[in-house]
BALO-918550 format. One record per residue (C-alpha): x, y, z. Coordinates in steps of 0.25 Angstrom, whole numbers, plus 2048, in hexadecimal, padded with zeros to 3 digits. Layout:
+-----+-----+-----+
:  xx :  yy :  zz :
+-----+-----+-----+
:   X :   Y :   Z :
...
+-----+-----+-----+
END
This chain:
+-----+-----+-----+
:  xx :  yy :  zz :
+-----+-----+-----+
: 6F1 : CA2 : 1BF :
: 6F5 : C94 : 1C5 :
: 6E6 : C8F : 1C5 :
: 6DF : C97 : 1BA :
: 6D2 : C8E : 1BA :
: 6D0 : C91 : 1C9 :
: 6C6 : C9D : 1CA :
: 6BD : CA4 : 1D5 :
: 6C8 : CA8 : 1DF :
: 6C6 : CB6 : 1E5 :
: 6D1 : CC0 : 1E8 :
: 6D0 : CBD : 1F6 :
: 6D1 : CAE : 1F4 :
: 6DD : CAF : 1EC :
: 6E4 : CB8 : 1F6 :
: 6E0 : CAD : 201 :
: 6E6 : CA2 : 1F9 :
: 6F3 : CAA : 1F7 :
: 6F3 : CAD : 206 :
: 6F0 : C9E : 209 :
: 6FC : C99 : 200 :
: 706 : CA3 : 205 :
: 702 : CA1 : 214 :
: 707 : C92 : 213 :
: 711 : C92 : 207 :
: 719 : C9D : 20C :
: 71A : C9A : 21B :
: 727 : C94 : 220 :
: 726 : C85 : 224 :
: 717 : C84 : 21F :
: 71A : C78 : 217 :
: 71F : C70 : 223 :
: 713 : C75 : 22C :
: 709 : C72 : 221 :
: 70E : C64 : 21E :
: 70E : C61 : 22D :
: 6FF : C64 : 22E :
: 6FC : C5D : 220 :
: 703 : C50 : 226 :
: 6F9 : C50 : 232 :
: 6ED : C4D : 22A :
: 6E7 : C40 : 225 :
: 6E0 : C45 : 219 :
: 6D9 : C38 : 216 :
: 6D1 : C3A : 223 :
: 6CD : C49 : 222 :
: 6C0 : C4E : 21C :
: 6C2 : C5A : 213 :
: 6B9 : C65 : 217 :
: 6B8 : C6D : 209 :
: 6B4 : C68 : 1FB :
: 6C0 : C66 : 1F2 :
: 6CA : C65 : 1FD :
: 6CE : C57 : 1FB :
: 6DD : C55 : 1FA :
: 6E3 : C47 : 1F6 :
: 6F0 : C42 : 1FA :
: 6F6 : C45 : 1EB :
: 6F2 : C53 : 1EC :
: 6FB : C56 : 1F8 :
: 707 : C58 : 1EE :
: 701 : C65 : 1E8 :
: 70A : C71 : 1EB :
: 708 : C80 : 1ED :
: 714 : C87 : 1E6 :
: 71B : C93 : 1EC :
: 728 : C9A : 1E8 :
: 733 : C91 : 1EB :
: 72B : C86 : 1F3 :
: 71F : C7D : 1F2 :
: 715 : C7A : 1FC :
: 70D : C6D : 1FC :
: 6FE : C70 : 1FD :
: 6FA : C69 : 20B :
: 6EE : C5F : 20A :
: 6E8 : C64 : 217 :
: 6E6 : C72 : 211 :
: 6DB : C6D : 208 :
: 6D3 : C69 : 214 :
: 6D1 : C77 : 219 :
: 6C7 : C80 : 212 :
: 6CD : C8C : 20A :
: 6C6 : C97 : 213 :
: 6CC : C90 : 21F :
: 6DA : C91 : 219 :
: 6D8 : CA0 : 216 :
: 6D4 : CA2 : 225 :
: 6E0 : C9B : 229 :
: 6EB : CA2 : 221 :
: 6E4 : CAF : 224 :
: 6E4 : CAE : 233 :
: 6F0 : CA5 : 236 :
: 6FE : CAB : 239 :
: 706 : C9E : 235 :
: 706 : C91 : 22D :
: 706 : C89 : 23A :
: 6F9 : C90 : 23F :
: 6F2 : C8F : 232 :
: 6F5 : C80 : 231 :
: 6F0 : C7E : 23F :
: 6E2 : C84 : 23B :
: 6E2 : C7C : 22E :
: 6E5 : C6F : 236 :
: 6DA : C72 : 240 :
: 6D0 : C76 : 235 :
: 6D2 : C68 : 22F :
: 6D2 : C60 : 23C :
: 6C6 : C68 : 242 :
: 6BE : C6B : 235 :
: 6BE : C7A : 239 :
: 6B4 : C83 : 232 :
: 6BA : C90 : 22D :
: 6B3 : C97 : 239 :
: 6B9 : C8D : 243 :
: 6C7 : C8F : 23C :
: 6C5 : C9F : 23E :
: 6C1 : C9D : 24C :
: 6CD : C94 : 250 :
: 6D7 : C9E : 249 :
: 6D1 : CAA : 250 :
: 6D2 : CA2 : 25D :
: 6E1 : C9F : 25A :
: 6DF : C90 : 25B :
: 6ED : C8E : 255 :
: 6F4 : C95 : 261 :
: 6EB : C8E : 26B :
: 6EA : C7F : 267 :
: 6F5 : C76 : 26D :
: 6FB : C81 : 275 :
: 6F5 : C7E : 283 :
: 6FE : C79 : 28E :
: 6FE : C6A : 28E :
: 706 : C5E : 291 :
: 701 : C56 : 285 :
: 70E : C54 : 27E :
: 714 : C4D : 28A :
: 707 : C45 : 28F :
: 701 : C41 : 282 :
: 707 : C38 : 277 :
: 70B : C3F : 26A :
: 700 : C42 : 261 :
: 6F5 : C42 : 26C :
: 6FD : C4D : 273 :
: 6FE : C55 : 266 :
: 6EF : C54 : 264 :
: 6EC : C57 : 272 :
: 6F5 : C64 : 272 :
: 6EE : C68 : 265 :
: 6E0 : C67 : 26B :
: 6E3 : C70 : 278 :
: 6E3 : C7F : 276 :
: 6EB : C88 : 27F :
: 6DF : C91 : 280 :
: 6D0 : C8E : 27F :
: 6C6 : C99 : 27A :
: 6BA : C99 : 283 :
: 6B4 : CA5 : 27C :
: 6A7 : C9D : 27A :
: 6A3 : C9E : 289 :
: 6A0 : CA9 : 293 :
: 6A2 : CA9 : 2A2 :
: 6A0 : CB3 : 2AD :
: 6AC : CB9 : 2B4 :
: 6B2 : CB0 : 2BE :
: 6AD : CA3 : 2B8 :
: 6B2 : C96 : 2BD :
: 6B5 : C88 : 2B7 :
: 6A6 : C84 : 2B8 :
: 6A1 : C90 : 2B1 :
: 6AC : C8D : 2A6 :
: 6A8 : C7E : 2A5 :
: 69A : C82 : 2A4 :
: 69C : C8C : 298 :
: 6A5 : C82 : 291 :
: 69B : C77 : 292 :
: 690 : C80 : 28D :
: 698 : C83 : 281 :
: 69E : C75 : 280 :
: 69D : C75 : 271 :
: 6A5 : C82 : 270 :
: 6AF : C7D : 27A :
: 6B1 : C70 : 272 :
: 6B4 : C79 : 266 :
: 6BE : C81 : 26E :
: 6C5 : C74 : 273 :
: 6C7 : C6F : 265 :
: 6C3 : C63 : 25C :
: 6C2 : C56 : 262 :
: 6BD : C59 : 270 :
: 6B0 : C52 : 275 :
: 6AA : C57 : 282 :
: 6A8 : C4C : 28D :
: 6A2 : C54 : 298 :
: 6A4 : C5F : 2A3 :
: 6A7 : C5C : 2B1 :
: 6AA : C4D : 2AD :
: 6A9 : C45 : 2BA :
: 6B4 : C3B : 2BD :
: 6B5 : C33 : 2CA :
: 6C3 : C32 : 2D0 :
: 6C5 : C2A : 2DE :
: 6B6 : C2C : 2E1 :
: 6B7 : C3B : 2DE :
: 6AF : C42 : 2D3 :
: 6B8 : C4B : 2CA :
: 6B3 : C54 : 2BF :
: 6BA : C58 : 2B2 :
: 6B7 : C65 : 2AD :
: 6B5 : C61 : 29E :
: 6B8 : C54 : 298 :
: 6BB : C52 : 289 :
: 6BF : C47 : 27F :
: 6C8 : C4A : 273 :
: 6C5 : C42 : 267 :
: 6D2 : C43 : 260 :
: 6DA : C41 : 26C :
: 6D1 : C36 : 271 :
: 6D2 : C3B : 280 :
: 6CB : C42 : 28A :
: 6CE : C51 : 28D :
: 6CC : C56 : 29B :
: 6C9 : C65 : 29B :
: 6CA : C6D : 2A8 :
: 6C6 : C7B : 2A8 :
: 6CB : C86 : 2B2 :
: 6C6 : C94 : 2B2 :
: 6D3 : C99 : 2B8 :
: 6E2 : C99 : 2B4 :
: 6E9 : C8C : 2B4 :
: 6EE : C86 : 2C2 :
: 6F8 : C7A : 2C3 :
: 6EE : C72 : 2CB :
: 6E5 : C72 : 2BF :
: 6EE : C68 : 2B8 :
: 6ED : C5E : 2C3 :
: 6DE : C5E : 2C3 :
: 6DE : C5C : 2B4 :
: 6E8 : C51 : 2B5 :
: 6DF : C4A : 2BF :
: 6D3 : C4B : 2B5 :
: 6DB : C46 : 2A9 :
: 6E0 : C3A : 2B1 :
: 6D2 : C37 : 2B6 :
: 6CC : C37 : 2A8 :
: 6D7 : C2E : 2A3 :
: 6D4 : C24 : 2AE :
: 6C5 : C25 : 2AF :
: 6C0 : C29 : 2A1 :
: 6CA : C27 : 296 :
: 6CA : C19 : 28F :
: 6D7 : C11 : 28B :
: 6D5 : C15 : 27C :
: 6D5 : C24 : 27F :
: 6E1 : C2D : 280 :
: 6E5 : C34 : 28D :
: 6DC : C3F : 292 :
: 6E1 : C4D : 291 :
: 6DE : C59 : 29B :
: 6DC : C67 : 297 :
: 6DB : C72 : 2A1 :
: 6D5 : C7F : 29B :
: 6D7 : C8B : 2A5 :
: 6D6 : C9A : 2A4 :
: 6E5 : C9C : 2A3 :
: 6F2 : C94 : 2A5 :
: 701 : C96 : 2A7 :
: 709 : C8D : 29E :
: 714 : C8B : 2A9 :
: 70A : C87 : 2B3 :
: 703 : C7D : 2AA :
: 710 : C77 : 2A6 :
: 714 : C75 : 2B5 :
: 706 : C6F : 2B8 :
: 708 : C65 : 2AD :
: 715 : C60 : 2B2 :
: 713 : C52 : 2B8 :
: 705 : C50 : 2B2 :
: 704 : C44 : 2A9 :
: 6F7 : C46 : 2A3 :
: 6F5 : C4E : 296 :
: 6EF : C5C : 298 :
: 6EF : C6A : 293 :
: 6EB : C78 : 299 :
: 6E5 : C83 : 291 :
: 6DE : C90 : 294 :
: 6D1 : C96 : 28F :
: 6CD : CA5 : 28B :
: 6C2 : CAE : 285 :
: 6B7 : CAA : 28F :
: 6AD : CB5 : 28E :
: 6AA : CBB : 29C :
: 69B : CBE : 29E :
: 699 : CCC : 2A3 :
: 693 : CCC : 2B1 :
: 688 : CD6 : 2AC :
: 683 : CCB : 2A3 :
: 681 : CC2 : 2AF :
: 679 : CCC : 2B7 :
: 66B : CD3 : 2B3 :
: 66C : CE0 : 2AD :
: 667 : CED : 2B3 :
: 65A : CED : 2AB :
: 657 : CDE : 2AF :
: 659 : CE2 : 2BE :
: 650 : CEE : 2BC :
: 645 : CE5 : 2B6 :
: 646 : CDB : 2C1 :
: 645 : CE6 : 2CB :
: 638 : CEB : 2C4 :
: 632 : CDD : 2C3 :
: 635 : CDB : 2D2 :
: 62E : CE8 : 2D5 :
: 622 : CE4 : 2CD :
: 621 : CD7 : 2D3 :
: 622 : CDD : 2E1 :
: 617 : CE7 : 2DE :
: 60E : CDD : 2D8 :
: 610 : CD4 : 2E5 :
: 60D : CE0 : 2EE :
: 601 : CE4 : 2E7 :
: 5FB : CD6 : 2E7 :
: 5FE : CD6 : 2F6 :
: 5F6 : CE3 : 2F8 :
: 5EA : CDE : 2F1 :
: 5EA : CD2 : 2F9 :
+-----+-----+-----+
END
């Protein structure tokens, strides 16, 4: 045995350790991918979330040996609890996907349940894949971060709406579940208000929802549409973004971002609608809204019968009283 003094590992734990090592050490190009993530972190500023996980700079030279090669143990691996690691290597299909969830776990301090929920929701394939013009309209790092915080599809399974709902009903439901909506948007969003009034040339306009992103240091205008994307939606969003820039944003804040969330979208239509627009904006879709059954909105047969019987009793009592009078 390599570590004879270490005891207490179950057969399952030993198997998970082997699986964890093989997942990273035997994958092609894993060293470069891991090193790229490792270089992103400022380890002096991150608070470790588990006891005994402190990693000093001189520890980063430790190597894990495999046949014919060596893999340097990445410092950021030690910032993630072991059970998180097991969930990641068990459920992820590639090193790129696994590293995405490791990075998010550290940056957003996910619990294991939060991690499992995000993997189940396939966050890896949703974040940063929305249709945006951030690369062209925002400077380097800000554009990169902005792309990372916008999803291609938002999961609205936490709200229920009747068939044929409109934007007002959608806004109502999201505002009533604002905490859950903020979680779905991601870390860093602060809710400013709904139907935020702005006055342009003496006319009052109302923004569906206004947020502030702490990491980006900018306002985020969110417009909601209960229908599929239409090119004219981009023009309206552009108008609101420019208005917030001129009327609300301060000189030390970054340019406002616009985000349109609609029922569905066509990539070509979005790209053409963005042409000529100078403000940074993105278009995403939503799904999984629970549709309320119409029967739930109407009284049951028993309730109707009870009301009829009660009405008859009241009528008979009223008629009997008039007879006595």
